[in-house]
C-alpha positions as a Markdown table, in Angstrom:
| # | Residue | x | y | z |
|---|---|---|---|---|
| 1 | Unk | 99.4 | 74.9 | 91.5 |
| 2 | Unk | 97.0 | 77.2 | 93.0 |
| 3 | Unk | 98.1 | 80.6 | 92.4 |
| 4 | Unk | 98.1 | 82.5 | 95.8 |
| 5 | Unk | 95.4 | 85.4 | 96.4 |
| 6 | Unk | 96.1 | 89.1 | 95.6 |
| 7 | Unk | 97.8 | 90.6 | 98.2 |
| 8 | Unk | 95.0 | 93.1 | 99.5 |
| 9 | Unk | 92.9 | 89.8 | 99.6 |
| 10 | Unk | 95.6 | 88.5 | 101.8 |
| 11 | Unk | 95.8 | 91.6 | 103.9 |
| 12 | Unk | 92.0 | 91.4 | 104.4 |
| 13 | Unk | 92.4 | 88.0 | 105.9 |
| 14 | Unk | 95.5 | 88.8 | 108.1 |
| 15 | Unk | 93.5 | 91.9 | 109.3 |
| 16 | Unk | 90.1 | 89.9 | 110.2 |
| 17 | Unk | 91.9 | 86.9 | 111.5 |
| 18 | Unk | 94.1 | 89.3 | 114.0 |
| 19 | Unk | 91.1 | 91.1 | 115.2 |
| 20 | Unk | 89.5 | 87.6 | 116.0 |
| 21 | Unk | 92.0 | 86.7 | 117.9 |
| 22 | Unk | 92.4 | 90.1 | 119.8 |
| 23 | Unk | 88.8 | 90.6 | 119.9 |
| 24 | Unk | 88.6 | 88.6 | 123.6 |
| 25 | Unk | 91.1 | 91.1 | 124.8 |
| 26 | Unk | 89.0 | 93.9 | 126.4 |
| 27 | Unk | 92.1 | 96.0 | 127.4 |
| 28 | Unk | 93.2 | 96.2 | 123.6 |
| 29 | Unk | 92.6 | 100.1 | 122.2 |
| 30 | Unk | 94.2 | 100.0 | 119.2 |
| 31 | Unk | 96.0 | 97.5 | 116.4 |
| 32 | Unk | 98.0 | 98.7 | 113.2 |
| 33 | Unk | 98.7 | 96.1 | 110.3 |
| 34 | Unk | 102.3 | 98.2 | 109.0 |
| 35 | Unk | 105.3 | 96.8 | 107.1 |
| 36 | Unk | 105.1 | 94.6 | 103.8 |
| 37 | Unk | 101.8 | 93.4 | 104.0 |
| 38 | Unk | 100.1 | 96.9 | 104.6 |
| 39 | Unk | 101.7 | 98.0 | 101.4 |
| 40 | Unk | 100.8 | 95.0 | 99.3 |
| 41 | Unk | 104.2 | 93.8 | 98.9 |
| 42 | Unk | 103.9 | 90.7 | 101.1 |
| 43 | Unk | 106.4 | 87.8 | 100.0 |
| 44 | Unk | 105.7 | 83.9 | 101.1 |
| 45 | Unk | 108.4 | 84.3 | 103.3 |
| 46 | Unk | 107.3 | 87.7 | 104.9 |
| 47 | Unk | 106.1 | 88.3 | 108.7 |
| 48 | Unk | 103.3 | 89.7 | 110.0 |
| 49 | Unk | 104.2 | 93.5 | 111.5 |
| 50 | Unk | 101.5 | 94.5 | 114.2 |
| 51 | Unk | 101.6 | 97.6 | 116.6 |
| 52 | Unk | 99.0 | 97.3 | 119.3 |
| 53 | Unk | 98.0 | 99.8 | 122.3 |
| 54 | Unk | 96.7 | 98.1 | 125.2 |
| 55 | Unk | 95.1 | 99.8 | 128.4 |
| 56 | Unk | 98.8 | 99.4 | 130.1 |
| 57 | Unk | 102.3 | 98.4 | 128.3 |
| 58 | Unk | 102.6 | 94.7 | 128.0 |
| 59 | Unk | 104.9 | 92.9 | 129.7 |
| 60 | Unk | 107.5 | 90.3 | 128.3 |
| 61 | Unk | 105.5 | 87.6 | 129.1 |
| 62 | Unk | 101.9 | 89.0 | 127.7 |
| 63 | Unk | 103.7 | 90.1 | 124.5 |
| 64 | Unk | 105.0 | 86.7 | 124.0 |
| 65 | Unk | 101.8 | 84.6 | 124.5 |
| 66 | Unk | 100.3 | 86.9 | 121.9 |
| 67 | Unk | 103.0 | 86.4 | 119.3 |
| 68 | Unk | 102.3 | 82.7 | 119.9 |
| 69 | Unk | 98.7 | 83.0 | 119.7 |
| 70 | Unk | 99.1 | 85.3 | 116.9 |
| 71 | Unk | 101.7 | 83.7 | 115.1 |
| 72 | Unk | 99.6 | 80.1 | 115.3 |
| 73 | Unk | 96.4 | 81.6 | 113.8 |
| 74 | Unk | 98.4 | 83.4 | 111.0 |
| 75 | Unk | 100.7 | 80.4 | 110.3 |
| 76 | Unk | 103.5 | 83.1 | 110.0 |
| 77 | Unk | 105.9 | 84.7 | 112.0 |
| 78 | Unk | 104.8 | 87.9 | 113.8 |
| 79 | Unk | 106.3 | 91.0 | 114.5 |
| 80 | Unk | 104.6 | 92.8 | 117.5 |
| 81 | Unk | 105.6 | 95.9 | 118.8 |
| 82 | Unk | 103.8 | 98.0 | 121.8 |
| 83 | Unk | 103.2 | 101.4 | 120.8 |
| 84 | Unk | 103.2 | 102.7 | 124.4 |
| 85 | Unk | 107.1 | 101.8 | 124.0 |
| 86 | Unk | 107.5 | 104.0 | 120.7 |
| 87 | Unk | 108.6 | 107.0 | 119.7 |
| 88 | Unk | 110.3 | 109.1 | 116.5 |
| 89 | Unk | 110.5 | 107.7 | 113.1 |
| 90 | Unk | 109.3 | 104.2 | 114.0 |
| 91 | Unk | 105.9 | 105.5 | 115.6 |
| 92 | Unk | 105.7 | 108.0 | 112.6 |
| 93 | Unk | 106.4 | 105.2 | 109.7 |
| 94 | Unk | 103.1 | 103.0 | 111.8 |
| 95 | Unk | 100.8 | 105.4 | 112.4 |
| 96 | Unk | 101.4 | 107.5 | 108.9 |
| 97 | Unk | 102.1 | 104.2 | 106.7 |
| 98 | Unk | 100.3 | 101.8 | 108.7 |
| 99 | Unk | 96.4 | 100.4 | 108.6 |
| 100 | Unk | 94.2 | 100.6 | 111.6 |
| 101 | Unk | 92.4 | 97.2 | 112.0 |
| 102 | Unk | 90.8 | 98.1 | 115.4 |
| 103 | Unk | 90.4 | 100.5 | 117.5 |
| 104 | Unk | 88.0 | 101.3 | 120.2 |
| 105 | Unk | 86.7 | 104.9 | 119.8 |
| 106 | Unk | 88.5 | 106.4 | 123.0 |
| 107 | Unk | 90.8 | 108.6 | 121.3 |
| 108 | Unk | 93.7 | 106.5 | 121.6 |
| 109 | Unk | 95.1 | 107.1 | 118.1 |
| 110 | Unk | 94.7 | 110.8 | 118.4 |
| 111 | Unk | 96.9 | 110.7 | 121.4 |
| 112 | Unk | 99.7 | 108.8 | 119.4 |
| 113 | Unk | 98.9 | 111.7 | 116.4 |
| 114 | Unk | 99.5 | 113.7 | 118.9 |
| 115 | Unk | 102.6 | 112.5 | 120.6 |
| 116 | Unk | 104.5 | 111.9 | 117.1 |
| 117 | Unk | 103.8 | 115.5 | 115.9 |
| 118 | Unk | 105.1 | 117.0 | 119.5 |
| 119 | Unk | 108.0 | 114.5 | 118.9 |
| 120 | Unk | 108.7 | 115.7 | 115.6 |
| 121 | Unk | 108.7 | 118.9 | 116.8 |
| 122 | Unk | 110.8 | 118.6 | 119.3 |
| 123 | Unk | 113.5 | 116.6 | 117.8 |
| 124 | Unk | 113.8 | 118.5 | 114.5 |
| 125 | Unk | 116.3 | 121.2 | 115.4 |
| 126 | Unk | 118.6 | 118.2 | 116.7 |
| 127 | Unk | 118.5 | 116.3 | 113.5 |
| 128 | Unk | 118.9 | 119.3 | 111.6 |
| 129 | Unk | 121.8 | 120.4 | 113.0 |
| 130 | Unk | 123.3 | 116.6 | 113.2 |
| 131 | Unk | 122.5 | 116.8 | 109.3 |
| 132 | Unk | 124.4 | 119.7 | 108.7 |
| 133 | Unk | 127.1 | 118.6 | 110.6 |
| 134 | Unk | 127.5 | 115.5 | 108.6 |
| 135 | Unk | 127.2 | 117.0 | 105.4 |
| 136 | Unk | 130.0 | 119.6 | 106.8 |
| 137 | Unk | 132.3 | 116.6 | 107.5 |
| 138 | Unk | 131.5 | 115.3 | 104.4 |
| 139 | Unk | 132.1 | 118.4 | 102.2 |
| 140 | Unk | 135.4 | 119.8 | 104.6 |
| 141 | Unk | 136.6 | 116.3 | 105.9 |
């Protein structure tokens, strides 16, 4: 039985394969690998989590075709999210913990980071109020 390569080597192979699949997509702006593969905690049954940004929001059909193409190339299930449609915690998690494997240099990553910061700033008062209400309910019943 051949030992599996280290997870960072697997992440490199996955990143290279994803780049080769998306290389011919002229509308692609940004690709971020996140989740267990990016964290180096991939298991044999792990899927590959990818966040993509095209110059337009992906239709369901475009997304499905892309998932099929990537899954076939990688030999693993692919969970694909469109960065156009994300906000809040998931966007922050992807941008802060993910690994950028492609960006076109158009400033898309900077705009997403700015959107994340604005979203965090706008939502923080509501989040804190909700946490205080839950704390009060927990303590006082």
